[in-house]
N, C-alpha and C positions, 0 to 999 in steps of 0.2 A: 303319843299323842293320837287322841280323837279326830279324825277328820268327821265333823258334823255334815249333816243334806245341806246341802246350796236351793237345790232346786224341788224338792218334796212337795208336793200340794201346788206344784205348777207345772213342772214338767210331766208330771206322774204323782199319783195318789199319794197324800201325806201321809195314811193311817196304815196298820197290818194288813186290818181288815176289807178297805178297799184295793189295795197294792195286789193281795192277795187272791181276789174278786179278779180284777185286769188283767192280773199275770194269767190264769187258770184261763181266762177268754183267750189271750192271745198266742199262748204254748199248747201245743199239742204235739209233744211228742211221737216220733215216728219210732216201728217197732224194733227197728236197725239202725240208731243214728249212727252218720258217718262219722269216724276218726279223720277230722282236717289237719292240714298245718296253720291254718289262718283261717278266721272269720271277719267279713268288714259286714258293719252292720248302721244304721242311720240312728240320729241322737236327739231330733226332734222331741216334741210335745208326745207321750203315745196317742194320742187323739190323731195326728197327722200319722206320725212313720212307726208306732207300734205294732201295725200287723205284717209292716216286710220286719223289723227285726222279731218279733216273736217264728216267721217262716224259718229265719236263719237260725234260731238258737232251738227251735222244734227237731230241725233238721240233723243237725249233730250232738256227738258226745263231748262234755265240757268235763274234762280232768281237773283233778285240786289243786291244780297251778295253771293259773293265768298271767299272760304280761298281756296287759291291755294301754292301747296306744291314744292318744287324740290329741286334737287341734288344741291351738291354747286363742281362745275368741278373745280375751282379755290382755296378752300380752302380757300379765304380772309375772315376774321371776326367771329363771332362765331360761334361754333355745329351749333346752332338751332339759328337760326337769322329771326327777321319778323323787315321789314318796316313800324312804327307805324304810321307815318304822313305823308303828304305830295301825293304826285300824283305820276301816270307811264307815261310819253308820247309815243305814236306810230303814225305811220303816220297818222290813220284814227280817231285819238282823244286824249282824256287825261283823263286817267282812279284815279278816287278819291281814295287813301286808306281808308276804314271804320276802325276810329279811333274808333268809339263804339268796334265794334268786337276785333279788333289789342288788345287794353286796356284792353279787359276782357280775353283774351286767356293770355298777362302778368302778370296779376294777378293770373289766376290759373293754370301757367307752372312755375313750379320751375326754369326749364333748358333754356326755352325760352328768348331770348336778343333782344332789338332793338338794331338794328345795319345793319344802308343803308348798312356801309363797304360792308357786303357779298354779297348786291344785285347788284352791280354799273356795272362788268360784266357779270354777269350770266345770260346766254341767253337761260337757259331751264325754267324756268318761263316765260318770257317777249314773248317766240314764242308762247305762249299759248293766250296770250292777246289779239289780234287781231279776233281771234277766237270767245272770248267769249264776246270781245266786238260786233260782226256782230251778235249776237245773242239775248244780252242785253246793249241796248242803256242805260241804267243806271245801268250801271256795277259799284258796289264797289268792291274794292279787302282787302285782309288781304293778304301781301306775306310773305310766309317762305320758306327761303332757308336753308337747313341740309347735316353737312357733316357724320362727323362721330358721331355714338349715338349708344350706347350697349343697348342689351335686355331692362335694367331699364328705362334708357333714351327715347329710343320708346314710350315705354308701357304708361311711365306717361307725354310728350305729346301728346299722342293719347287719353288719358283720359281728359287732359287740353281742345284738341279740340272738342269729345264728349260732355263735361258738356257746353262748349261753346255754341254748335248747339242746343245744349237740352232746355238750357235756353232763346233764342232767342224767340219774337213773331214771326218773318218775318225767312222764308225758307232763308235756305244759302246750296249750294250745296261744297263737298269738291273736288278740282280737283287737281290731280298729275300727273304731269311731268316724265314721265321716258323713254327711249328705252330700247332694250333689249341687248340681245350677240354682242358683236365688232368683227369684222375684222379677223373673222374664215371665212375659205369658206360656201358658201351655206345649204351642208348638214349638217356640225357641229353645225352651228348655228341654223338653223332647231332642231335639237334635243335639243342643249341647252336652245333653249327657249321653243320647247316645255315640258322641264321638269319646268320650271319657270311659263311657263303657268297654268298647273296644282297645281302649289301652290297657285297662285292668285285665280283659279277658286273654292278650296277648301274654299279658305279663313284662309288660314294658314302663318298667318303673319312669325311666330316663324321658319316654315318646309322654306317658302321661302328664309330668309335670310340664312341657314344653306345651302340649294342647292346650292344657288349660290357660295356659299361659297366651298363646298367640289369638286363641280364639274368646279371650275374655270370659270361660267356663269357671262363674265362683263355686266352686269343689271347696267348701272348708278346710276339709283335711288332706288334702292332696301330697301334704308333705309325709303326714302318718302312713299314707296310703302308699305311697312310694316306699317309705322305710320298711312296709308288714312285704310289699313286693320282692324287694331285696332279700329281704332276713329267709322270706319262704322260698325263693330260689336257690340260695345258700345250702337249705337243708333239704332240696331235691326237691321242690313242687314240679311238678308237669303240666298242671289246668289251674284254669278257674273257670269258676261257674255260676253264671248270675240266678240266683235265687227267685229275683222279685225287684220290680221294681214300678212304682207308683209316684205320685207326683199330689202335695196338697190340696190338688184342684180336686181331688177324685176322692176328697172326703168333704171339700165345704162346699162345691157345685162351681166354684171362682175359680174361672180359667186366665184371668186377665194377669195375673202375676202369682206365679206357683215356687213352690224349691222340690223339686227330685231328691228321691230316695229308692236308692239302690242295695240290696244287701247282695253278698257274694261267698264264697265258700274257694279256698286254695288247698288243693291237696296234691 
């Protein structure tokens, strides 16, 4: 089964030539890219968050295998849903699902379900793929979208991911997709983002979920980010780094209602 693009031509350019040109503008690979456990990148339209995402994917090495986590904005399908077979089409190519990694994740996790319906209209995972494919032409993915998971569900999925990564003979990068606070004025968004960013930098998954709830921080990917942090810790992570933080106001010039975008690495 091929998953066709849902947001090509809206969130990012819809043709090979236009998308290739945009990616060349946004990605500037460093001479010695870092090998990291996890990369966290935003998922808005490239005109808004593409520079932040480009910074992340410029600075890291991308192996052939990636587990990609995203929020489920639309609520379709299982709470934790993987597309375990097939491929994802984007204008610059077709990315196979890594069936070995996906089947291993399904065996290891009691909460994960094979459910393509959760992925069909979800944009937040799709927008990461052009960056990943540009950095790794042999890319294979295990795509997971997550809606509502409690603390136990997050911990269970994170442990399953960590076990699969640790048992694999090849490198696997965990990629997590999230935007930060939504639709407050610039000053309030910067303060709310600061509180959430602090928890990510502390690798404090439960603290991140708690502060987003208690302080009304509308970080759409807080649950997949918590899962990514937990999995990274089980894989030996020692530090997180904030690579870049901006808001949509930095693009539009309108600071009355903005969305925050942050990019992190965990190693």
